[in-house]
N, C-alpha and C positions, 0 to 999 in steps of 0.2 A: 504494500500500500504506500501511497505517497506520504512522505513525512510532513507532519504539520509543524510549522515553526511558531514559537511563541513571540517572535519579534514582530513589531508592527510593520505594516506594509504601506509604502507610498507608491501610487500609480501615476505614471506620466502619460497624458493623453493629449490629443489634438489632431488637427487635420494633417494630411500628408505633407512631408517636406518642410516642417516648421522647426526641425532640429531636436526631436525627441531623443533619438539614439545618441546624438552628440552630448546632450545633457545627461543622459543615463551614464555614458562612459565617464563624464566629468565627475559625477557624484560618487560613483563606486571606485574612481581612480584606476580604472583598467580599460584597455582598449578591447572591450568584449563585443559590443554590437557593431555591425557593419554600418559605416557612414558613407553615403554616396549622394550625388546630386539628383539621381533618378528617383522618382516617386515610387512608393510602395515597396521599398527594399525590405523593411522589417515586416515579418509575417507572424511568427510565433511569439509568444510571450517570453521575454528574457528576464531572469531574476538575477539580482546581485545584492550584496550586503554593503552597508556603509555605516559610518559613525561620525557624528557631529555634536559638539557641545556635550560630550559625555553620554550621549544616547545612541544606542545601536538600533538600526532599523533595516528593513529590506526595501529594495526598489525594483519595480517591474517596468520594463519598456514594452510599449505596445505599438501596433501598426497604426497607420493613419486612418481616421474616420472619414468615410465617404458617404455621399448622400444617397445614391441609388446604385448599389453594387450589382453588376450583371455577371461578373466572372465568378465561377465557383470558388476559386481560391480567395478572392476578395470577400465573398460572403462569409467564408469560414474565418477570415481575419476579423471581421466585425464581431463574430461570436466570441473570438478570443479576447477582443478589447472589452466587451461587456463582462466577460468572466473576471477579468482583472479588476474592473471597476467595482464589481460586486464584492470582491475579496479585499479591496483596499480599505485602509483606515483613514488615509489622507490622499486627496487627489490634487496633482499639479496640472493645471490647465495651461497648456503652452500654446501661444499664438505667435505669428510672425509680425514683428514690430515694423517691418519695412513695407507692410501692406495694410490696407484698410480692413476693418472688421467685415467679414464675409457672412453670407447667410448660414453657411455651415457652422461658423463660430457661434452665431446666435442660437442655432438649433442645438448645438452641443451644450451650450450653457444651460438651456432649458432642461435638457436631459440630465445634466449633472445635478441640478437642483432636486430631481426626483430621487436620487440616491440618499439624500439626507446626510451627507458626509461633508466634512470641512473641505473647501476647495481653495487652493492658492493659485492666483493668476500670475503667470510669468510671461513677460513680453520679451521674446528672443530676438537676436540679430541686431541689437542696439550697440554697435561696436564703437561709438564715439559720443562725446557730449552732445553734439547736434542731433544725432539720431535718438539719444536718450529722451529728448523732449517729446518724442512720439508716444511715449507711454501714457501721457495724459488722455489721449484719445480713447484708451481702453477702459476708462472709468465708465464709459457708456454701457459696458457689459453688466454693470451692477453687481460684480462679484466682490468688490473690495479694492484695496490698493494694488495697482499693477506693479510688479517687481521688474525693473529694467535689468536684463541680463544679456550676456553674450556667452553662450555655452562654448563656442569655438575659442574664445580668448580668455575665458574664465572670469569675466567681469560680472559683478553683482551676485555671484553664486553664494557667497557667504551670507548675505542678507536674505536671500531666498531660503537657504537651509535653516536660518534662524527662525523664519516664519513657519517653516514646515515642522521643525522640532517642537515649537511651542504648541502645535495643534495635535501632536501625537498623544495617544491615550497613555495614562499613567500605567506603568507595569504592575500587574497584579502579583507577579513573582519574579525572581531573579531571571533576567533574560539569558537564554542559552547562548553559548558560544557558537560561532559559525562552524558548520561541519567541515573542518579542514584539518582535524587532527590525524594522527597516525592510525586511529581505529576506523577511520572512514576509508572505504575503498572507492577510488575513482574509476569508473568504467566508461570508456569511450565506445560508442556504437558507431562503427564506420563501415564503409563499403562503397561500391559504385552506385550510381543513381538507380532508384526504383527497385531496390532489393528488399525493402520492408523494414528499414531502420526506425522510422517514426511510428509505423504500425506496431512494431515490437515494443517501443516505449509506451505507447497508449495501452497496449494489452497488459503490460506489466503494471502500470499505474491504475488500470481499470477506469480510465476516463479519457475523453478526447482532449488530451493535453497538447498534442502537436497536430498541426494541419496535415492531413493525409489526402492525396489525390492520385490519380493514375498518371499525372503529368510528371515526368522526371525533373528533378531539380526543385521540387516544391519547398523543401527546407533550405534555408540560406545561412542562418546563424548557427553557431554551435551553442546549444542551450543546455545549461546545467539544471538537473532536476534531482532533488533530494528524495531518497527512497529508503524505506526500512523493511527488512524481511528477516523474520525469526530473531528479532532483537538486534540485528546488525544494521549499521547505517551504510548507505551507498550514495554516490553521486553519479547519476546516469548523464552522460554527455551525448545528446543527440546531435549529429553532425550532418552537414550537406553531403550529397553524393560526390565522390571523388572521380572526376572525369580525367581522361588522359589529356595531356597538354594540347594536342591537336584539336580536342573537342571544346576547349575553352574559348569562346568567341567574345564574351562581354566581360567588362571589368568586374561586375558584381559576382560573376561566376569565379573569377580569380580570387576575390576576397573570400568567397565561401569556401573554396578549396583550401586557401591559406589557413582559415580558422579550423578547418577539419584536421589539417596537419598539426596545427598547434595543440588541438585536443589530444592527439596521439602523444605528443611530447609531455603533456601534464597528466596523463592517465597512468594508473597502476596496472590495469588490465584492459586490453582492447578486444572487443567482440567484432571480429571481421565477418560481416554478413555476406554470404554467398548464395546466389539463387540456385536452389537444388534442381530446378527444371532446366535452366540454361547450362548449368555446370560451371566448372572452373575456367575462367577466361584469362587472357593476358593481363587485363586490368586488375583482376583479383590477385594475380601473381605479383604485379607491381606494388599493390597496396600491402600485401604480406611482406614483401621485401623491405618496404619503407618502415613498417612497424618493427621488423627485426633489427634494422639499422639503428632505430631509436632505443632499442633495448627494453621496450614495454612487453609485458607478458601477453600472450595471445591465446584466444579461444576462437576457433572457427565455428560459425553458426550457419548451418544449411537451412535456409528459410523456404517457405512455400511448400512444406512437406505434404500439405493436404492435396496438392495438385499432382502428386506422384502416384501413379497407379501401382506399378510393381515396385514396392518399397524395398524388398530384400535385394532384388537385382540392381535397383538404382543406387542403393547404399554401397554395394560392392563396386559399382562403376565409379561413383564419386571418390571412394577410397583409392582406387587405382589412379584416377585423374589427379588427385592431390599428390600421390606418390610420384607420378610421372612429371606433372607440370610444375610442382613446387616441392622438390625433394629436400630443399633447405629447411623446411618446416616440418619434417617428419616427427619431431618431438612435440608437436602441437596437438592437443585434443580437439575433437570436433563433435558436434551434437546436432541433431535434426530437430526442428521446431515448426510449428504452424501458428501464425498470429491469428488466424481465423478460428481454428478449433481449440487454440490455447494448449496444444499438445507439447509437453515437456518445457513450457515456458519457464517455470520456476526451478526446474532441474538445472537450468543454465546457471543459476546462482550457486548451486553446489559445485559445479565445475569452476566458476569464478573464484569461490572461496579456496578451493584446492590449489588453483594456479597462483592466486595471490599469496598464499602461504609459501609456495615454492619460490616466488619472487623475493620474499623477505628472508629466505634461508641464508645463513652464514656458516661457512666451514672454517674451523680453527686452523691456524697456520701450521701447527704441528701435524695435524691430521692430513692437511693438503700436501705437505712435503713428504709424508710417508707414502701417499698414493703416487706421487711423482717418482719416488725412489723405486717403487714397484714397476712403474712404466719403464724407467731407465734400465732396470735389470732384465726385464722380459723383452722389451721391444726397443733396442737401442736405435737412435736415428741414423740415417745413412750419412756417408762421408761426402763432403763437397770440397774439391781441391785439396785433399789431404787433411782437411780439418773437420772434426766432428762437432755437431751441435750439442751443447751441454746446457742443461738447466741447473743453475746454481742454487736457486731459492725461489719460492713462490708464496704469494699471499693474496687473500681476497681483498680487493681495494674498496668494494662498495656493493650495495644492492640498489635495485631500481634505477639504473640497470645493473644487472649482476656482472661484475667485472673482476677478473683475476689478472694480476701482474706477475709475469715470469721474468726473473732476472737471468739473462743468458750470456754466453760468451760473445756470440756474434749473431745478430738477427738474420743476416743474409744466409746463414747455414740452415735455417728452418724452412723446409718445404711446407707449402700450405697443407699438404696431405697429412703431415705429421702433427701440425697444429690441430687439424680437424680430429685426428686420432686422440689427442689429449682431451679435446672437448667431449668426444664420445665416451671416453673412459670416465670423465667427470659425471656425465649423465648416467652411465651404467652404475656408478657407485652411489651417487647422491640424489639422483632423480632429476630435479629441475624441469618438471613437466611444464610445457608451454612457455618456458622462460628462455629468451636468447642469452647466450653466454658470450661475453666479450673477453678475448684473451689478448692482453697487451704484452708485447715483448720489449724488454729494456735491456740494454747492454750494460755490463759492469756488475759489480758486487751488490748485494742487497744492502740497504741502509741498516745501520746498527739498531737492533731492537731487543728488548728484554724478552728472553724466552719464557714460555709458559711454565708454571710450576710443575716440577716433576719431569720436564722434558728438556732436551737440547735441540735447537734447530738443526736440521740436516746440514745446512751450509756451515755452521759452526763446527759440528763434528767432523765434517769433511776437511776443514782447514787444520783441525787438531791432529788428524790422522795422516796427513801427507808425509811427514818425516818418517815415523815408524813403519808405515806400510810400504813406503818406497824402499827403505833399507831392507825390509824383509823380502820384497820382490826381487831386488838386485841380488841378494845373497842366494835365494833359491834359484834364480836364473844362472848364476855362476856355478852352483853345485850341479845343476842339470847339464850345463855345457861342458863341465869337467868330466862327465862320464865317458870313459874310453871304449866306445862301442866296438870298434874293430878288435881291440886287444881282448876284451871280455868274450867276444864271439869265438875267437881263436882258442882261448884257454878253456872255455866251457864245452865247445863242440868238437874241437880237433886236438885239444891238449897241446896247442902250439902257441908260443910267444912270438908274435910278429915283430917284436922289437929286436929279435935275434936273426931276422931274415930280411932279404930284399933291401930296401932303403932304410930299414929299421925305424920307420915312422908308424905312428898309430892310426893314420888316416885311412880313408876308404881306398885310395889308390894302392897303397902297399898291401891292404887287406885283399884286394883283388889279385895282386901278383902272387901272394903267398897262399891264400886260402881258396882261391877260385872265384868264378863269376857269381854264384849264388850268395855266398857269404859277403863277397865284395859289394854286391847290390844292396844286401841287407844293411851293411855298414854305412853305405851312402845314404839310404833312406833315413836311418836313425840319426846320422849326423845332421842331415837337413832338418829333421824334426826337432833336434836340440836347439836349432835357431828359431823355428817357428813357434814352438810351444811357449817360450818365455814372452814373446811379443804378443801372441794371441790370448794366452790364458793367465800366465803369472802376473803380467802387467795390470790385470784387472784389480789386483789387490790395492793398488794405489790410485787415488783420484787425480794425481798430477799429470799434466799434459805430456810431460817429457818421460814418463815412466816407460813407455814402449821402447824408446831409443836407448835408455839406460839399461833396460833388461836385455835388449839385443846385444849391446856392447859387452855386458857381463857374461852372456852365454858364449860369445866369441872368445873372450879372454879365458873363460873356463876351458875351452877346447885347446887354446894355445898353451895355457899354463895350468894344467889340472892339479888340484891339491892332492888327488889320490896317487899321482905318479911323480911326486917331488918337483912339480912345475915343469915337467918335460912332456909337452903335448905335440899335437899335430900342427898343420899349417893353416887351418881354419877356412878352407875354401868352401866345403859343403855347409858348414854351420853359418858362415857369412851369407851364403846363398839363401839359406832358410830364413834368416833375419830380414834380408832385403826383399825376399819374395813376398813378404807381408807388407812391408813399408812402401816399397816402390816396385811393383812387379814388372812394369814395362822395362825399367832399367835392367833388371835381372835377365829378362828374356833376350834383350839385345846383347848383353854380356855373354849369355849362354850361347847365342849364335856365333859370336866371335870365338868362344872357346872351342866349339865344335869344328869351325872352319880351320883354326890353327892346329887342332888335334889331327884333323884329317890330312893336313899338309905335312906336319912334322912328325906325327905319331908320338908326340911327347906331351904327357899330361901337364907337366910343369910349365911348358911353353904356353899351353892353352890357358892355364890358370893365371899366369902372369899377364897374358893378353886380355883376359876378361877383367882383371883388376884395373888395367890401364884404360880400357874402354869405359868402365864405370866411373873412373876418376875424371875422364874427359866429359862424358855425357852429363854428369851431375851439374856441371857448370854451363852446359849448352842447352839442354832441353828445359822447357817450362815445367812447373810442378803441378800441372793440371791432372796428371795421371797418377800422382801419389795417392795410395788408397790404404785405409786401415779401418776395419769394421767395428772396433770396440773402443778405441780411444782417439782423441784428437791429436794427430801427429803434426807438429808445426812444420810446414814446408818452408824452405828458405835456408838461412844460414845454418841452423842447427843440423838439419839433415845433410847439408853439404859437408859440414865439418866431420860428421860421423862417417860418411862415405869416404871422404878423403883419408881420414886416419886409418880406417879399415883397409883401404886399398894399399896405402903405403906400408902398413903392417904386413899384409899378405906378400907384397913384393920383397920386403925385408926378410921374411921367413923363407923365401925362395932364393936367398943370395947364393947359397951353395949350388943350387940347381942352375943358377945363371952362370956361375963359373964353369960348371961341367958342360953347359950348352956351348959356351964360348970355346971350350977345349975339344968339343965333339965327343964327349964321353957320357952324355946323359942317356939314361935308359929309355928305350922305345918299346911301344907295343907292337 
């Protein structure tokens, strides 16, 4: 039912184009009603609240009174005017001070006397002292003192309000505050023209509160209507139909759409009305997109359900249309109603309450960061130019609209699909039915904040654990790299110490010479794995960006100087290949091609290894780093990776110094 206010009501009336809407906006101090030079712009009653001299009261703007209405809309306008006058406690009779008294003015004066209510005469458009003298002519109306005002310039408004407030009835009880608090839900009823917005409002209020006709665009202003249902207060905002830009031909239509868009911005929940017979159109999709951009909660209302014959089949079709034409609002609930049969009208408010509660939901920072930690562990983002997207910290910045701020290393690394994945996970965990979620990415560390009691923020823990976890990862990588795979294969399977045979090296090449192809291939695979595993897996222990590089270096050093063999190891070719196969695979593939070519020509593994190291050393300064790839950590492309490749290449060449001397003397072993 419509909520009855205890505040006294002041009605503004007069013939068309005398400045009623301008005065209404001036009194309530808001640009609520449309003001235009064209006559008959105001159609529905528009209410607002004002305060003057310590008294609060309501004001109602009405359409212009005409003598012989012939248009159906104008006839209904006259009914609306009379309803406002019946309801009013004080009437402001507004006339045009730049024109003489007309027959309509005199007839309206006579009609106002029949209401038996106090009337204040206001003479508008007296913008300067010379025009102000015109007010004396209006004593002829016999209403009392004419108040000279200019509603456009704000002249004489104070004296007029003094006269109005003096005539207001004394309050019988403490006047209620305007329904603007957090307990009031603002519901904007929006949609394209002629989908049943005003009919819905009238059916809900159970009265002809808004003008309804078959003519599209009947409603022009955005009208606020107070409503109470099951002890809860709502403000229904009936709006004009939203046409697409190409369909707006007149300025008044532009103003109507502008106020409808403004209603969306100040609403808690938007009821987007869609014609169930016509289906989902492109304009419906645009309206839904605009509401989503503004962050208002959404409920889709499928109207004119009484005109649908096959209801089950049509409901399925409309569900598919919404999924196909507007997939971006798949989280929005929808309900079918009929304004004629009143089917499911009030059930709409059950959905509104549910969605409004979701729009006010807040997630604690600690809980939010725990969810993001789960996302990072299960679905790590892809790598872009050798750098991985990392979320350092997150917090909910506000509600209505629901907005989350993610502090990240670099915004450009986050593909829209991964951001959408985060949104989907938020909805999966916390609901947010009908509520658009805005995710804002900010670069840099999170601002210092006091952690919640009993918890430490994920970002703080991450910073605290960088040093110990990095040390642990490096040590484990070294110990794994130090495992002499070829030596242990020979001792366990052939009871042969390869250090006593061939080149006396523990690497895969000497294993191949001494133990044969099968064990040689096994030693090669294991040595390569010793380089890959630290970078791929062990480096996960540390949140530091440089952990993969350091773990890779530790594995190579472990192979070169194993603690198990008194620091006497191999030459590090296979293990280095495993490390860089993860960090920069294209570079390794080119170096491998060089190795195979040199090996085919010289039949010397050492010559191929030295050639591969030289190729990597050159290419790391020539090729761009767009091909650097790493799936679990952000590997900084640039100087750091160049330095590591350079050191490893020089170290490999240094470890082959004896081979170089034998090559020069022509004594190097060949295959």
